[in-house]
C-alpha positions as CSV (number, residue, x, y, z in Angstrom):
1,M,-188.5,-108.5,-123.6
2,G,-186.4,-108.3,-126.7
3,T,-185.2,-104.7,-125.9
4,L,-182.2,-103.7,-124.2
5,K,-184.5,-102.1,-121.5
6,S,-186.4,-105.0,-120.7
7,K,-184.1,-107.9,-119.7
8,P,-185.2,-111.5,-118.7
9,Y,-182.4,-112.1,-116.3
10,T,-181.0,-110.6,-113.1
11,Q,-178.8,-107.6,-113.7
12,L,-175.8,-106.5,-111.7
13,N,-176.6,-102.7,-112.2
14,T,-180.3,-103.3,-111.0
15,Y,-178.8,-104.9,-107.8
16,L,-176.4,-102.1,-107.2
17,R,-178.8,-99.5,-107.7
18,S,-181.4,-101.0,-105.3
19,R,-178.6,-101.6,-102.8
20,F,-176.8,-98.4,-102.9
21,G,-179.7,-96.0,-104.6
22,C,-177.5,-94.7,-107.5
23,R,-175.7,-95.6,-110.6
24,V,-172.6,-97.9,-109.2
25,Q,-169.8,-98.7,-112.0
26,K,-166.9,-101.0,-111.6
27,I,-163.3,-99.5,-112.2
28,T,-160.8,-102.0,-113.9
29,I,-157.4,-101.5,-112.3
30,D,-154.1,-103.3,-112.6
31,A,-152.2,-104.0,-109.4
32,G,-149.1,-105.5,-110.9
33,F,-150.0,-109.0,-109.8
34,T,-148.7,-112.2,-111.7
35,C,-150.0,-115.6,-111.9
36,P,-148.8,-119.1,-110.6
37,N,-149.9,-120.3,-114.1
38,R,-147.1,-117.9,-115.5
39,D,-144.3,-117.3,-113.0
40,G,-143.5,-121.1,-112.9
41,K,-145.1,-122.3,-109.5
42,I,-147.6,-124.1,-111.7
43,S,-146.6,-123.4,-115.3
44,T,-145.1,-120.8,-117.2
45,G,-147.4,-120.7,-120.4
46,G,-150.4,-119.7,-118.7
47,C,-154.0,-120.5,-119.8
48,I,-154.1,-121.0,-123.6
49,F,-156.3,-118.3,-124.2
50,C,-154.5,-115.6,-122.0
51,N,-151.6,-113.3,-123.0
52,A,-149.0,-111.5,-121.0
53,R,-151.5,-108.9,-120.1
54,G,-153.6,-111.2,-118.2
55,S,-156.8,-109.5,-119.2
56,G,-155.3,-106.5,-117.5
57,T,-155.1,-102.6,-118.7
58,G,-151.3,-102.6,-118.5
59,K,-151.5,-99.3,-116.3
60,F,-149.7,-100.7,-113.4
61,N,-146.3,-99.4,-114.7
62,E,-147.8,-96.0,-115.4
63,M,-150.2,-95.2,-112.5
64,S,-150.8,-95.9,-109.1
65,I,-153.9,-97.7,-108.0
66,T,-155.3,-94.3,-106.6
67,E,-154.6,-92.8,-109.9
68,Q,-156.1,-95.3,-111.9
69,L,-159.3,-95.2,-109.9
70,E,-159.6,-91.2,-110.0
71,L,-159.1,-91.5,-113.9
72,G,-161.8,-94.2,-113.9
73,K,-164.1,-92.2,-111.8
74,Q,-164.0,-89.3,-114.0
75,R,-164.6,-91.3,-117.0
76,L,-167.4,-93.2,-115.7
77,Y,-169.2,-90.3,-114.3
78,R,-169.0,-88.5,-117.7
79,R,-170.4,-91.7,-119.4
80,Y,-172.8,-92.9,-117.0
81,K,-173.3,-90.3,-114.2
82,A,-172.0,-92.9,-111.7
83,K,-171.6,-91.8,-108.2
84,K,-170.2,-94.7,-106.7
85,F,-167.6,-97.3,-107.8
86,L,-166.1,-100.6,-107.2
87,A,-162.4,-101.1,-107.5
88,Y,-162.0,-104.3,-109.7
89,F,-158.7,-105.9,-109.5
90,Q,-158.9,-107.9,-112.8
91,A,-155.4,-108.3,-114.3
92,H,-154.0,-111.9,-113.4
93,T,-154.5,-113.4,-110.0
94,N,-155.2,-110.6,-107.4
95,T,-154.7,-112.8,-104.2
96,Y,-151.5,-114.2,-105.3
97,A,-149.1,-112.3,-102.9
98,P,-148.1,-112.2,-99.5
99,L,-150.9,-111.0,-97.0
100,N,-149.2,-107.8,-96.2
101,Q,-148.8,-106.8,-99.8
102,L,-152.5,-107.5,-100.4
103,K,-153.5,-105.6,-97.3
104,V,-151.6,-102.5,-98.5
105,V,-153.1,-102.7,-102.0
106,Y,-156.6,-103.4,-101.1
107,E,-156.5,-100.5,-98.4
108,E,-155.3,-98.0,-100.8
109,A,-158.3,-98.6,-103.2
110,L,-160.7,-98.5,-100.4
111,A,-159.3,-95.1,-99.2
112,V,-160.2,-93.5,-102.3
113,P,-163.4,-91.5,-101.8
114,D,-166.5,-93.0,-103.4
115,I,-165.1,-96.4,-103.5
116,I,-167.7,-98.7,-102.0
117,G,-166.0,-101.9,-102.4
118,L,-163.7,-104.5,-103.9
119,C,-164.0,-107.2,-106.8
120,I,-161.2,-109.3,-106.4
121,G,-160.5,-111.5,-109.7
122,T,-158.5,-114.6,-108.7
123,R,-158.1,-118.5,-109.1
124,P,-159.5,-121.0,-106.7
125,D,-156.2,-122.5,-106.0
126,C,-154.9,-119.1,-104.8
127,I,-157.1,-118.5,-101.8
128,S,-156.5,-119.0,-98.2
129,D,-158.2,-118.6,-94.8
130,D,-155.8,-115.7,-93.9
131,T,-156.9,-114.0,-97.3
132,L,-160.7,-114.7,-96.6
133,D,-160.3,-113.2,-93.1
134,L,-158.8,-110.2,-94.4
135,L,-161.7,-109.6,-97.0
136,Q,-164.2,-110.7,-94.3
137,S,-162.9,-108.1,-92.3
138,Y,-163.6,-105.2,-95.2
139,A,-167.0,-106.9,-95.6
140,K,-168.3,-105.2,-92.4
141,K,-168.1,-101.8,-94.0
142,Y,-167.7,-102.5,-97.8
143,L,-169.2,-104.5,-100.5
144,I,-166.8,-107.3,-101.2
145,W,-166.9,-109.7,-104.2
146,I,-164.5,-112.7,-105.0
147,E,-164.6,-113.8,-108.7
148,Y,-163.3,-117.3,-109.4
149,G,-162.3,-118.3,-112.7
150,L,-164.1,-121.6,-113.3
151,Q,-164.6,-121.4,-117.1
152,S,-165.9,-125.2,-117.0
153,I,-166.8,-127.8,-114.9
154,H,-165.1,-130.4,-117.1
155,D,-161.6,-131.6,-115.8
156,K,-160.7,-132.5,-119.2
157,T,-161.3,-129.4,-120.7
158,L,-159.5,-127.5,-117.7
159,E,-156.6,-129.9,-118.7
160,D,-156.8,-129.0,-122.3
161,I,-156.7,-125.2,-121.7
162,N,-153.8,-125.6,-119.4
163,R,-155.8,-124.2,-116.4
164,G,-153.7,-125.7,-113.8
165,H,-156.6,-126.8,-111.3
166,N,-159.6,-129.1,-111.6
167,A,-163.2,-128.4,-110.9
168,Q,-163.0,-129.7,-107.3
169,A,-160.8,-126.8,-106.5
170,I,-163.5,-124.2,-107.5
171,I,-166.1,-125.9,-105.5
172,D,-163.8,-126.0,-102.5
173,A,-163.0,-122.3,-102.9
174,I,-166.5,-121.4,-103.0
175,T,-167.3,-123.4,-100.0
176,A,-164.5,-121.8,-98.1
177,T,-165.7,-118.2,-99.0
178,Q,-169.5,-118.7,-98.2
179,N,-170.9,-117.6,-95.0
180,R,-168.3,-114.8,-94.7
181,D,-170.4,-111.9,-96.0
182,I,-168.2,-112.1,-99.1
183,L,-170.3,-112.3,-102.5
184,T,-168.9,-114.8,-104.8
185,C,-169.0,-114.6,-108.6
186,V,-168.0,-117.5,-111.0
187,H,-166.5,-116.9,-114.6
188,L,-167.7,-119.3,-117.3
189,I,-166.3,-119.3,-120.9
190,L,-168.2,-120.5,-123.9
191,G,-166.7,-122.1,-127.0
192,L,-163.8,-123.5,-125.1
193,P,-161.9,-126.1,-127.4
194,F,-163.6,-129.4,-127.8
195,E,-166.6,-128.3,-125.8
196,T,-170.2,-129.0,-127.1
197,R,-173.6,-127.5,-126.0
198,N,-174.0,-130.4,-123.7
199,H,-170.7,-129.7,-121.9
200,I,-172.1,-125.9,-121.5
201,I,-175.4,-127.3,-120.2
202,E,-173.7,-129.6,-117.6
203,T,-171.5,-126.8,-116.6
204,A,-174.5,-124.5,-116.1
205,N,-176.3,-127.2,-113.9
206,A,-173.1,-127.6,-111.7
207,V,-173.0,-123.9,-111.1
208,A,-176.5,-123.7,-110.1
209,N,-175.8,-126.1,-107.3
210,L,-173.0,-124.0,-106.2
211,S,-175.3,-121.4,-104.9
212,V,-172.9,-118.6,-106.1
213,D,-174.2,-115.1,-106.0
214,A,-173.3,-114.0,-109.6
215,V,-172.0,-115.6,-112.8
216,K,-170.1,-113.8,-115.7
217,I,-170.4,-115.4,-119.2
218,H,-167.6,-114.9,-121.4
219,L,-167.1,-115.5,-125.1
220,L,-163.8,-117.4,-126.0
221,Y,-162.2,-115.0,-128.5
222,V,-158.6,-115.4,-130.0
223,V,-155.9,-112.9,-129.0
224,K,-152.4,-112.4,-130.5
225,S,-149.5,-113.9,-128.5
226,T,-151.3,-116.9,-127.0
227,Q,-151.4,-120.7,-127.8
228,M,-154.9,-120.2,-128.8
229,A,-153.7,-117.9,-131.7
230,Q,-151.4,-120.8,-132.9
231,M,-154.3,-123.3,-132.7
232,Y,-156.5,-121.0,-134.6
233,Y,-153.9,-120.3,-137.6
234,Q,-153.3,-124.1,-137.7
235,G,-156.9,-124.9,-138.2
236,Q,-157.2,-126.8,-134.9
237,Y,-159.8,-124.1,-133.7
238,Q,-162.7,-122.7,-134.9
239,C,-164.8,-119.8,-133.2
240,L,-168.3,-119.7,-132.3
241,Y,-170.8,-118.1,-134.6
242,P,-172.9,-115.3,-133.2
243,K,-176.2,-117.3,-133.2
244,Q,-174.5,-120.3,-131.7
245,Y,-173.1,-118.1,-128.9
246,A,-176.5,-116.5,-128.2
247,D,-178.2,-119.9,-127.9
248,W,-175.5,-121.2,-125.5
249,V,-175.8,-117.9,-123.5
250,C,-179.6,-118.7,-123.3
251,D,-178.8,-122.3,-122.3
252,V,-176.8,-121.1,-119.2
253,L,-179.4,-118.5,-118.2
254,E,-182.2,-121.0,-118.3
255,R,-180.4,-123.2,-115.7
256,L,-179.2,-120.6,-113.2
257,P,-181.4,-119.6,-110.4
258,K,-183.4,-116.5,-110.9
259,K,-181.7,-114.7,-107.9
260,T,-178.2,-115.3,-109.4
261,I,-176.9,-111.8,-110.5
262,I,-175.7,-112.0,-114.1
263,Q,-172.7,-109.6,-114.3
264,R,-172.0,-110.0,-118.0
265,L,-173.1,-111.9,-121.1
266,T,-170.3,-111.5,-123.2
267,S,-166.5,-110.1,-123.4
268,D,-164.9,-107.0,-123.9
269,P,-161.8,-107.7,-126.3
270,H,-159.0,-105.2,-126.9
271,P,-159.4,-104.4,-130.5
272,Q,-155.6,-104.1,-130.9
273,E,-155.1,-107.7,-129.5
274,L,-158.2,-109.4,-131.2
275,I,-157.6,-112.1,-133.9
276,A,-161.0,-113.6,-133.9
277,P,-164.0,-113.5,-134.1
278,T,-164.2,-109.9,-135.2
279,W,-168.1,-109.9,-134.4
280,A,-166.9,-110.0,-130.7
281,L,-166.2,-106.3,-130.9
282,N,-169.9,-105.3,-131.7
283,K,-171.2,-105.8,-128.1
284,R,-174.2,-104.0,-128.8
285,A,-175.2,-106.4,-131.6
286,I,-174.3,-109.4,-129.5
287,L,-176.5,-108.5,-126.6
288,S,-179.6,-107.5,-128.9
289,L,-179.1,-111.2,-130.6
290,I,-179.1,-112.8,-127.0
291,H,-182.2,-110.9,-126.3
292,Q,-183.9,-111.9,-129.6
293,R,-183.0,-115.5,-128.8
294,L,-184.5,-115.5,-125.4
295,E,-187.7,-113.9,-127.0
296,S,-188.0,-116.2,-129.9
297,R,-187.5,-119.3,-127.5
298,K,-189.8,-117.8,-124.9
299,T,-187.4,-118.5,-122.2
300,Y,-185.8,-116.5,-119.3
301,Q,-183.4,-117.1,-116.3
302,G,-184.2,-120.0,-114.2
303,R,-186.7,-121.7,-116.6
304,L,-185.0,-125.0,-116.4
305,C,-183.2,-124.5,-113.2
306,L,-183.0,-127.9,-111.4
307,I,-182.7,-126.6,-107.9
């Protein structure tokens, strides 16, 4: 159970291979969207951990969506022998635009050969019935995911990180999305300022009750040109240690239903942007440590699930 080949949780790759019969990979693309937490609708500062790139690649100004996907296909075929691909709209808020603009962008991606679906990263306060209707129409033929950034179930934490919405917003968004043949994924961040292990456990229990299809677990890391960077340099924030992070990941996995797909267990910071913790760059070591902690604790996904 401690090896990378044997994992006591439900993997995304396993789900995709069983559904499509081949290796399927996500291709991260930047469609040039912005965020209401940056353009002034809610705030201009954004979340305290997010810089101006908004977790994006920055390639929107250099390449079309089609070009980004074609380049990604070549790279992922060489690395993984992947044959099918999901277009992952990651940067900023990818439902934050007029419906006709969304339609053009999504359909350009779906027109690329071997693209079998979309993954749409967005905020729970940037979804509407019209947008859901559009995505539902694609779900008749394609695999459609909406990825909602929850981060924490605690309203005080969401306020502290300048998230711009409360926890009820994510509950409402997931409820509106369900029963539309659209899969839902929730993002959680471990190590948010002022959160303890108990906060993480309460968030995991709440997410379990939401009946989402998948969860992404992220490490909070500090990047340049963010409010988090200022807090870190001023001694107002201390990053998690590797073992602490691994144990908190185990705490989350134990409380999620076995059927929930785990899309990721840690983050992928840009090396040029990362300030701390430096251990975040060694993803393989982090995953290995998580598996070791699962084994030493004799635990697995769903062991402490309350539903």
